[in-house]
C-alpha positions in Angstrom: -42.2 -15.6 63.5 -41.2 -11.9 63.5 -37.5 -11.0 63.9 -36.3 -9.9 67.4 -35.1 -6.3 67.8 -31.6 -7.5 67.9 -31.9 -9.7 64.8 -33.6 -6.8 62.9 -30.8 -4.4 63.9 -28.1 -6.9 62.9 -29.8 -7.5 59.5 -29.8 -3.8 58.8 -26.2 -3.5 59.9 -25.3 -6.4 57.5 -27.1 -4.7 54.7 -25.4 -1.4 55.3 -22.0 -3.1 55.3 -22.7 -4.8 52.0 -24.0 -1.6 50.4 -21.0 0.3 51.8 -18.6 -2.1 50.1 -20.4 -1.8 46.8 -21.0 1.9 46.7 -17.5 2.8 45.4 -17.7 0.3 42.6 -21.2 1.5 41.7 -20.2 5.2 41.6 -17.0 4.4 39.6 -19.0 2.3 37.2 -21.5 5.1 36.6 -18.8 7.7 36.2 -16.8 5.6 33.7 -19.8 4.0 32.1 -18.5 0.5 32.9 -21.4 -0.8 35.0 -24.0 -3.0 33.3 -27.7 -2.2 33.5 -28.4 -5.3 35.5 -25.7 -4.4 38.1 -27.3 -0.9 38.4 -30.7 -2.5 39.0 -29.2 -5.0 41.5 -27.6 -2.2 43.5 -30.8 -0.1 43.4 -32.7 -3.1 44.6 -30.3 -3.5 47.5 -30.9 0.1 48.5 -34.7 -0.3 48.3 -34.5 -3.5 50.4 -32.5 -1.6 53.0 -34.9 1.3 53.0 -37.8 -1.2 53.5 -36.0 -2.9 56.4 -35.4 0.5 58.1 -39.0 1.5 57.4 -40.4 -1.7 58.9 -38.1 -1.4 61.9 -39.3 2.1 62.7 -43.0 1.3 62.0 -42.9 -1.8 64.2 -43.2 0.5 67.2 -40.7 -1.6 69.2 -37.8 0.8 68.6 -37.5 4.3 69.8 -35.4 6.1 67.3 -33.4 9.0 68.8 -30.8 10.8 66.8 -28.5 13.3 68.3 -25.5 15.2 67.1 -24.6 17.2 64.1 -24.4 16.5 60.4 -21.3 17.6 58.6 -21.4 18.5 55.0 -19.3 20.4 52.4 -21.3 23.6 52.7 -24.0 22.5 50.2 -26.8 22.3 52.7 -29.8 24.5 52.1 -29.7 25.9 55.6 -27.0 25.5 58.2 -29.0 27.1 61.1 -31.7 24.4 61.4 -31.4 22.7 64.8 -31.4 18.8 64.7 -34.7 18.7 66.6 -36.5 20.8 64.0 -36.9 17.8 61.6 
């Protein structure tokens, strides 16, 4: 039985929370060369699983995805004058 919209959304939120908690440890491990290869693969797999969940959610056609607002960065963007609707 397919997941309901709410269950799908909550699954994605749970995955984001988990990845958010682990990102700092991952980056630190890479910078200081203290993370094992298996931990790197495990983290990358979690990112791929999250990307697949989001892709499936969007492709299901049951969600209308509307993004509004601005994206802040540290000035490294290729172009700052592209409106959000241009993508």
